[in-house]
N, C-alpha and C positions, 0 to 999 in steps of 0.2 A: 367800506371805506367812505368817509365823508368827502364830498366834492368841495372845491374851493368856494363855489357859489353858496352851498348850504351853510358853510361856516361863516362866510361874509354876511349872509342875510339873517343869521340867527339873532335872536333877542340877546341883548347884553346880560351878562351874569348879574350885574348890579340890580336888575329887576327883581330877582329872587330875594335880595337883601332889603327890600322895602321895610320900613319900620312901622309896625302896627300900633306902637305905643304913641298915642296922640298927646299925652301930658307933656308940656314943655317947661313946667316950673323946674328950676334948678337952684334951690337954696344953697348958698355957698359954692355955686358952680357945679354942683353934683346933680347930674341929669339922671332920669329914670333909665334903667337898663333897656336897651332896644329889644323889641319882640320882632323876630323875623320868621319867615317861612322855613321850616325845617327840611322841606322836601319829602317828608314822610306823610302820606295821606292819612295814616292812622293817628298820628300825633303831629299835626301841622304847625304848631306854634312853638318857637324855641326862644328861650331866655338863657343866654350864655350856653352852657352845655346841657341844660335841662329842656325836655320837650313836653308838651301838654296837648290834651285832646280838645280843649276849648279855650277860647280867648279870655274868658273870665279868670281862669286859673293862671294863665300866663301874665295877665295884667296884675294880679295879686302878687305874683313872684317878683315882677319888675318893680312894683311899688315897695315891697318889703326890702328888696336889695337897695333901692334908693334910700329908704329910711335908715337901714343899717349903716350904709356908707356915710350918711349925714351925721348920724349919732356917733359913729366912730371918730369922725372929724371933730365934732363938738367935744367929745371926751378926750380927744388927743390935744386939746388946747387951742383949737381955732377960736379966736376971740369974737369972730363974726357970727358964730353959731351957738345954739343951745339945743339940747335934746328936746326940750319942749317945743321949740320952733320947728324942729324936724318932724315932730309928731303932728303939729298943726298942718304942715304941708302934706303929710301922709293922708 
């Protein structure tokens, strides 16, 4: 059983949710998907529901998701976006 002191002095849960994705460009207001610590030491990087063994794969997925969301918005009639502009950002 945890004591009140151990709970009170524990690190906040938000620490685990730090975003490893450093890219801040957000064409059309569409940001790259956050990369967080999955809590699994074998697959420590998480992008949405998917986990990865290395940061490179997680970054690629995050960027791909941002591109797809941007392209979907452009194809959906957003006059401020074009698929080619989304590709340049990617």
